N, C-alpha and C positions, 0 to 999 in steps of 0.2 A: 833605239836599242826596246823601249816597255814606252807602249800607248796603255794607259786607262780612260775609258770611253765612256761615261754616265755610268756610271756603275754603283749601282742601288741591289743592297744584302738585306735580304729577313733573316732575323734567329730568333728563333721560338719563334714566326711567326709575329715578329716584331720587329721594325724598322728599325737593323745598325747602321747600314750605311745608304746612305742616302744620294742620287747623284753626282755620282763623283767622275771626275775627269786630270789626269796632269799623265807627266809625261818624266821616261827617265831617259838621259841620251847616252851615247859612248863615253865610259869614262868619266862621266859623274858621279860626285854623289848627294841623292836627294832625301835630307830628313822628315818627317813626318810625325808632329808636335802635339801632342794634346794629353788632357786629361784623362785618368782610367773611365772607361765606359764609351770615349768618344767613338769607337769603332775602329783607330788606329790599327790594333793588329787582327780583325776582323778582317779589312781589307788585305794586309799582307799576305793572311794565310788562304786567303782567296785567290792570288796569283799562285799561289805554287798548288791547289789544290786540294787544303787541304782543311778545309772547311769539315769540320764533324756531320751528322746527320741532322741534328737542327739547324744547321746555317745551309741557304739556299741563294744566290744570284739569281736575283727578281730578272733584269734586266742589263745590259749595255754589253760591252766587250773587252779584254783584257788581250791585248795583243803583243805578242812576242816574237818582233821581228816580223812584224804583216801577221803574222796568225794565232789566230782567235784559239784562244786559250780552254775559253769554256768550251770549244765546240768538240774539244779531242777527248776519245774514249781512254778512261783508267788505267788501261796498260801503256799507253801514248805518253800520260803524263808520266808515269812513274819512271820509262826512260827519259824524261824532261829533267826530272826530279835528281841533284847529283853530279848531272853531266853538263846541262844548258841553266840549271838553277841550284842554286847552292841558297842555305837556310841555315841560322843560327838564332837562334832561342835563349830568351831569360833564365833556363836552369839549366844548361845542358846534362850538369849529372842526372836532369832526370829523364833524358832522350837517348843517353847514350845506354846499351846494355851493358850490364852493372858485370857482368862476370866474363865480359870480352877485354882484352887490356885495347889501348891505346893502336897498336899495333895489328892488331886484330880488326878494330874497324877503321883502317886504313886499306886493311884487305878489303873488305866487306864490301865498303863504299868504290871504291877502282873493281873489284870481277863483276861486280852488278852490270857496270857498260862495257868492261874491253877483257879480252883474256890476260890475264896478269898470275905471275908468281910470287909467293909472299915473299920472297928474298926481295924482286924488284918495288914491291910496295910495300916493304918495307926500307927500301934505299931512297925512293923517292921520297915517303914521309917524312926521313928523319933531314934530307935534303932541306923540303919547305919549315920543317920546323927551326933549323938551325938559321934559317935564311928571317925568320920572323924572330932571332935574337935567344931564344933559347937554346942556350949552351950544354944542358944535357939530355939532348934529342936520345940519344941511345937507353938511358935510363927513362926519360919520359916513355919513350915505348914500349915499354914492359909493364906497364904501371897501368891498375885501374882507375878509371873516372874515380871509386871513392878514394882511392891515396891521393888524389890532386885537389891544391888549394881552386878558391872559384876560378883569383883571374888564371890560375893556368890551367884549369880545365876548360874556361871558355879561350880561350887563345889554341890550345890543341883543338879544339871544336871547328873555329875559325880555318884552321889546316886542312882537316879533313872535308868542311865542307866545299873546302877551293883545289883540291887535289886532282880532279877532274878539267879542272881550270871553268868552271863554268864561266859567263858572259856576263851573267848576275847575280847579287848575293842580296839576300833577302835576310835581314837583320832583324827582330819580335825585341825588345827592348835587353839588349844584348850586355847591358854594364850597369842594369838598375841594382844586382844584388850585389854590388864588387862594391869597397872604398874606395874612397877618391882618388890615392895612387895607382891602383891595380886597374881602374878604369880607366886610366890614361893610358895605359899598358895595353889595353885592350883597344883602346882609338887608334894605336898609334902602327899595333898589329894590324884593324883596319884599313887604315891610310898604303901599307906596305901591299896590301892584296892588288889594290888599284894599280899603284907604283911596278909591280912585278906581272903582274897578269891584265891590266886593263881592263880591273874587271869595275862593272855598275856596282853600282851598291843603293839600296831604299830603305834606309834604318828608319824604325818607329821606335818612338819614347815619349817621355813626360818627363824629361829630362832636356829644359834647355838649352843649358850649358854646353851636355852631348850636343845639339843639334849645331849648337852656334860654333865649336871644334871643325866637328865634322863636313857636314852638309854645302854642298855649291845652293845648292837651289829649297828651301823651304816650304810645306804645306802646313795648316795650322787646321789640325779637324775639331767641332765643337758638336757634340750630338750628335755625329753621324751624318757632320756636312765639313766641305772643304771651303773655310769662309777666309779662308787666307792663303794667296803663292803667288810665289817671286823668288827674286836672286835673294838669297842670304841676307847681304848688307843692307838690303830693301827694307824686308820685311823687318828687320834686327831693329834698322833706323828707323821708321818709318813707319808703325804699324798703321793700318787702317782700321780692323774690328775693334770695339771693346775688349773681344777675349784676349785676341792678341797683346794689346795693350796689358791687360790683367795680368799676362802669364808672363812678360816682362818685369811689370812689377815686381813680381815675388819672388825674381831673381836674389838672392841673397848680395848684399852689396858691401866687399868687402870694406871700404873705408869709414861708409856711413857705420858700419856694426860699431868696428874699432873708436870708431869714435861716441856711439852709445854708450859701452862699455865702459870707456875714459870716465867719462859723464858721470854714470853710474859711481863710479869708486870715489871720483870725488866728491 
């Protein structure tokens, strides 16, 4: 599905990503984890051609079904975004047009790539929202992004990103602004998208728990480099790099936390 080959990216004339290679197979979920500033968001945005004017891929290839995305004109990349590549962001309410309803956002996303009526867009959007277990889908379609809770807005954003059935979904910190229970709902929505559409997903996060829940394969980024890469169980159980070990050590452990609290109370 996706192959990243020795990609290096400069940002503000400084190295942000250095010589990164990885693959995403059909129906696979790949998680990239790392602290803020590790280069993971820069990497995922480069796949969608969404680096701003200060970012530049200076070497390497990004292949989607064998086609080098870096060699495509901007017009062709715009056609791929939303059709072949879907993307969801950390703060969907900031990336959605605030004066458009969810129905309008569905329609705009669909009409860019195909001839569709507003009625057809509403019917397909409502059906997809219901498949995500959003039972008040009709009311949701008439809502504006700012009227929705963070979790509801993110799940609507997932549905909008998937309405054209792209084969690859890119997710940039999709749960970091949400509380724990809502994070779980959003993760379930992403797993449902793979089940319904057979979607491949590349998700970046600083939360090791999210990656452990979702991913089949895991990459660990540190200072712009991919320092660990492998099957999830292998990376989480027998990490090789010291930075990966420190990330895992930093994950709160409920049992030890409860024991410490009990000891403090005694």
